[in-house]
C-alpha positions in Angstrom: 0.0 0.0 0.0 2.8 2.5 0.7 4.4 1.6 -2.5 1.1 2.4 -4.4 0.9 5.8 -2.7 4.5 6.6 -3.7 3.8 5.6 -7.3 0.7 7.9 -7.4 2.7 10.7 -5.9 5.4 10.4 -8.6 2.8 10.2 -11.3 1.0 13.3 -10.0 4.3 15.2 -9.8 5.2 14.3 -13.3 1.8 15.5 -14.5 2.1 18.8 -12.7 5.6 19.3 -14.1 4.3 18.6 -17.6 1.5 21.1 -17.2 3.9 23.7 -15.9 6.2 23.2 -18.9 3.3 23.4 -21.3 2.0 26.6 -19.7 5.6 28.0 -19.8 6.0 27.1 -23.5 2.6 28.7 -24.4 3.6 31.8 -22.5 6.9 31.9 -24.3 5.3 31.7 -27.7 2.6 34.4 -26.9 4.9 36.7 -24.9 5.3 39.1 -27.9 1.5 39.1 -28.4 0.5 40.0 -24.9 3.3 42.4 -24.3 2.3 45.8 -22.9 4.6 47.6 -25.4 2.8 46.2 -28.5 0.9 48.7 -30.7 -1.7 47.5 -33.2 -1.5 48.6 -36.9 -3.4 47.4 -39.9 -2.9 47.3 -43.6 -4.8 46.3 -46.7 -3.4 43.9 -49.3 -4.7 43.4 -52.8 -2.8 40.1 -53.6 -3.1 36.6 -52.1 -1.9 36.2 -48.5 -1.2 32.5 -49.0 1.6 31.5 -46.5 0.9 34.4 -44.1 -0.5 33.2 -40.8 -1.4 34.7 -37.5 1.7 34.8 -35.5 4.0 35.4 -38.5 6.8 37.8 -37.9 6.8 41.5 -38.7 10.2 42.7 -39.7 11.8 46.0 -40.5 14.7 45.4 -42.9 15.2 42.0 -41.5 14.8 42.9 -37.8 11.9 41.3 -36.0 9.7 44.0 -34.4 6.3 42.3 -34.0 3.8 39.6 -34.9 0.7 39.3 -37.1 -2.4 39.3 -34.9 -5.3 39.0 -37.3 -6.1 38.3 -41.0 -9.5 38.7 -42.6 -11.5 40.1 -45.5 -12.3 43.8 -45.6 -15.9 43.0 -46.8 -16.6 41.1 -43.6 -14.9 43.7 -41.3 -16.3 47.0 -42.7 -19.7 48.0 -43.9 -20.2 48.1 -47.6 -21.8 51.2 -49.2 -25.2 50.7 -50.7 -24.3 51.9 -54.2 -21.0 49.9 -54.6 -21.2 46.5 -52.8 -18.4 45.0 -54.9 -16.0 47.9 -55.1 -12.3 47.3 -55.5 -11.7 48.5 -52.0 -13.9 45.8 -50.6 -12.0 43.1 -52.4 -8.9 43.6 -50.2 -7.6 41.5 -47.4 -6.9 43.3 -44.1 -3.9 42.3 -41.9 -3.5 43.5 -38.4 -0.2 43.3 -36.6 1.3 44.3 -33.3 4.6 46.2 -33.2 6.9 46.3 -30.1 7.6 50.0 -29.9 10.6 49.3 -27.6 12.3 47.6 -30.5 12.0 50.7 -32.8 12.8 53.5 -30.4 11.4 57.0 -30.5 9.8 57.9 -33.8 7.8 60.7 -35.4 4.2 60.6 -36.1 2.8 57.7 -38.3 1.4 60.2 -40.9 4.9 61.7 -41.4 6.5 58.3 -41.8 3.8 57.3 -44.4 4.3 60.5 -46.2 8.0 59.8 -46.4 7.3 56.4 -47.9 6.8 53.8 -45.1 5.0 50.8 -46.6 4.2 47.2 -45.8 4.6 44.2 -48.1 4.5 40.4 -48.0 7.9 38.8 -48.2 8.7 35.1 -48.5 11.1 33.3 -46.1 13.2 31.0 -48.3 11.6 28.1 -50.2 9.4 26.8 -47.4 6.5 29.0 -48.5 6.2 30.7 -45.0 5.6 34.5 -45.5 6.0 37.4 -43.1 5.3 41.2 -43.2 8.2 43.5 -44.0 8.2 47.2 -43.3 10.5 49.5 -45.3 10.7 53.0 -46.8 10.1 53.2 -50.6 9.6 56.0 -53.2 6.2 57.5 -52.3 5.7 58.8 -55.8 6.1 55.3 -57.3 3.9 53.7 -54.6 1.3 56.3 -53.4 -0.8 55.6 -50.4 -4.1 53.9 -51.0 -7.1 55.8 -49.7 -10.0 53.7 -48.3 -13.7 54.7 -48.0 -13.9 53.7 -44.3 -12.4 54.6 -41.0 -9.7 52.1 -40.0 -10.0 50.5 -36.5 -6.2 50.9 -36.0 -3.5 53.2 -37.4 -3.2 52.4 -41.1 0.0 51.8 -43.0 -0.3 51.4 -46.8 0.8 48.2 -48.5 2.7 47.7 -51.7 2.8 44.6 -54.0 5.3 41.9 -53.0 8.3 41.1 -55.2 6.6 38.0 -56.5 3.4 40.0 -57.3 5.5 42.7 -59.2 7.2 40.0 -61.2 3.8 38.4 -62.0 2.4 41.7 -63.1 5.4 42.5 -65.3 5.1 39.0 -66.9 1.4 39.5 -67.5 2.0 42.9 -69.1 4.7 41.4 -71.3 2.4 38.6 -72.4 -0.3 41.0 -73.2 2.1 43.0 -75.4 3.3 39.8 -77.0 -0.3 38.9 -77.8 -0.7 42.2 -79.6 2.3 41.6 -81.7 1.9 40.2 -85.3 4.2 37.2 -84.8 3.4 35.6 -88.2 4.2 38.8 -89.9 7.5 39.2 -88.1 8.4 35.6 -89.0 7.5 36.2 -92.7 9.6 39.4 -92.7 12.5 37.5 -91.1 12.3 34.7 -93.6 12.2 37.2 -96.5 15.2 39.0 -95.0 17.1 35.8 -94.8 16.2 35.0 -98.4 17.4 38.4 -99.5 20.7 37.9 -97.6 21.2 34.5 -99.2 20.6 36.0 -102.7 23.0 38.8 -102.0 25.7 36.4 -100.8 25.1 34.1 -103.8 24.7 36.4 -106.8 24.2 40.0 -105.6 26.4 43.0 -104.9 27.6 41.4 -101.6 29.0 38.4 -103.5 30.8 40.7 -105.9 32.2 42.7 -103.0 33.4 39.5 -101.3 35.0 38.3 -104.5 36.8 41.6 -105.0 37.9 41.5 -101.4 39.3 38.0 -101.9 41.1 39.0 -105.1 42.5 42.1 -103.3 43.8 39.9 -100.5 45.5 37.6 -102.9 47.2 40.6 -104.7 48.3 41.9 -101.4 49.7 38.5 -100.4 51.6 38.3 -103.6 52.9 41.8 -103.3 54.1 41.1 -99.8 55.8 37.9 -100.8 57.6 39.6 -103.7 58.6 42.7 -101.7 62.1 42.8 -100.2 61.1 43.1 -96.6 64.6 42.7 -95.3 65.9 45.5 -97.5 63.0 47.7 -96.6 63.7 47.0 -92.9 67.4 47.9 -93.4 66.5 51.1 -95.1 64.0 52.0 -92.3 66.7 51.2 -89.8 69.2 53.4 -91.6 66.6 56.2 -91.9 65.9 56.0 -88.2 69.7 56.2 -87.5 70.0 59.2 -89.7 67.0 60.9 -88.0 68.6 60.2 -84.6 71.8 61.8 -85.8 69.9 64.8 -87.2 68.1 65.2 -83.9 71.5 65.1 -82.0 72.9 67.8 -84.4 69.8 69.9 -83.9 70.2 69.5 -80.1 73.8 70.6 -80.3 73.0 73.5 -82.6 70.3 74.7 -80.2 72.9 74.5 -77.3 75.5 76.5 -79.2 76.6 80.1 -78.3 75.5 81.4 -81.7 71.9 80.3 -81.1 72.0 81.8 -77.6 73.4 85.1 -79.0 70.8 85.1 -81.7 68.0 84.5 -79.1 69.4 87.3 -77.0 69.5 89.6 -80.0 65.9 88.6 -80.8 64.8 89.4 -77.3 66.5 92.9 -77.5 65.0 93.6 -80.9 61.6 92.6 -79.5 62.1 95.0 -76.6 63.1 97.8 -79.0 60.1 97.0 -81.1 57.8 97.2 -78.1 59.3 100.6 -77.2 58.8 101.9 -80.7 55.2 100.6 -80.6 54.7 102.4 -77.4 56.0 105.7 -79.0 53.9 105.2 -82.1 50.6 106.7 -80.7 52.4 110.0 -79.9 54.0 110.1 -83.3 50.6 109.5 -84.9 49.1 112.4 -82.8 51.9 114.7 -83.9 51.4 113.8 -87.5 47.7 114.4 -87.2 48.4 117.9 -85.8 50.9 118.6 -88.6 48.3 117.6 -91.2 45.6 119.8 -89.6 48.1 122.8 -89.6 49.0 122.1 -93.3 45.3 122.0 -94.1 44.8 125.4 -92.4 47.7 127.0 -94.3 46.5 125.6 -97.6 43.1 127.1 -96.9 44.6 130.6 -96.2 46.8 130.5 -99.4 43.8 129.6 -101.4 41.9 132.5 -100.0 44.8 135.0 -100.9 45.3 133.5 -104.3 41.7 133.9 -105.4 41.8 137.7 -106.1 45.3 137.5 -107.7 44.0 134.8 -110.1 41.0 137.0 -111.0 43.2 140.0 -111.8 45.6 137.8 -113.7 42.7 136.4 -115.7 41.5 140.0 -116.6 45.1 141.0 -117.6 45.4 138.0 -119.8 42.1 138.8 -121.4 43.3 142.4 -122.1 46.6 141.1 -123.5 44.7 138.8 -125.8 42.6 141.7 -127.1 45.7 143.8 -127.7 47.4 141.1 -129.5 44.5 140.5 -131.7 44.2 144.2 -132.5 48.0 144.3 -133.4 47.6 141.3 -135.6 44.8 142.9 -137.5 46.1 146.5 -137.8 49.8 146.7 -137.0 50.2 150.4 -138.3 47.5 151.6 -136.2 49.1 149.9 -133.2 52.5 151.5 -134.1 51.6 155.0 -135.5 48.3 155.4 -133.9 45.0 156.4 -135.6 45.0 159.4 -138.1 43.5 162.7 -136.9 40.0 163.3 -137.9 39.3 165.4 -141.1 38.1 169.1 -140.9 34.4 170.0 -141.2 34.7 171.9 -144.5 36.3 168.9 -146.2 33.5 166.8 -144.9 31.0 169.0 -146.4 
C-alpha cells in the first residue's frame, strides 16, 4: 500500500511538471502578443496572402519588431456602401499586426512616416512558403498611399505589392504586349530578309564585293611575298639612325653660343620694337596735328590767291585783245590812228 501511494505521488508530480512546462511554452510563444509595449496597426493587401498566418513575424529590414495578430476580409470587417457593394476597396484583405515599440525606439508621427514612404509588403522566407510582413521605406511617388472609404480601426500603414506580385504583373503585361504583336508577320519578314541575304551572298552585290575583297587579299599577299622586306627594314633602320643623328645635331645646334646670342638679339629687338610701338601713338598724334596745320595754311593760301588769279585772268584777257588788234592792224598799233578830217572837207 505505501508503494502504491509513492507511485501515485510520482505520477502526479510528473503530470504537474508537464502542465507547468506546457504553460511556460505557451507563455513563451505568446509573450510578444501580450506584451504591454505592442501597438496595433493594420494594412490592406490586394494580392493573395497564402503562406501568411497569424503569429507570423513582422520585420523592418530583416529585424523582427512584432507579430501578425489578425487576418481577414475587408468585406466582412467594414460595412459596404449601398451603391457599390463590390467595389475594388472591398476586395482587399486586411492584416493587423502588433509592433513592439521598444524595438524601434522614439519615432515621429505615423502620418509623417507614411508621407516619407513607409510601406508594408509580404515577403517570402526561403523556399518553405512561409511568409512574413516586411516594413520599409520606398519611393512615395512610385507607390502612393491607397485611400480607403472607411475609418480604419487601427492606425493604417499602406501596403505595396510583393516582389513576386510585381514579377507576375510584369510577366502578365509582357504577355499582353506579345499577344498584340503580329508574330506571323514578323516571321514572314525574317524569312524574307534571310532569303534576300542569301541571294546577295550568292549572286548580288555582296557576293561581288566578297570576290573583289578576296582578289585584293591575294594581290596583297603576292605583293608582300615579292617585296624585299629585309631590304626595306634595313632602309628603315638606316633612316631611323639618320634621324637620330639629325636630332642630335639639332640639339647641339640649339645649345651652341651662336643660337644663344641670336636669341638674346631677338629678345633685345623685341624690346626695342615694343618701345617703338609704345611711342607710335604719340607720333601719330603729332602727324595728325601737322596735317591739320597744313590744311589750315592751304586754306589761307587759297583765300589769298583767289583775287590774284582773278586779276591775272583779266590781264590775260586784255593782253589777248591787244594782241588780236595788233595782228589785224599793225600800223595803227605803231603810229596810232590818223587825226579826224576838218568839217569843211567833210562838207
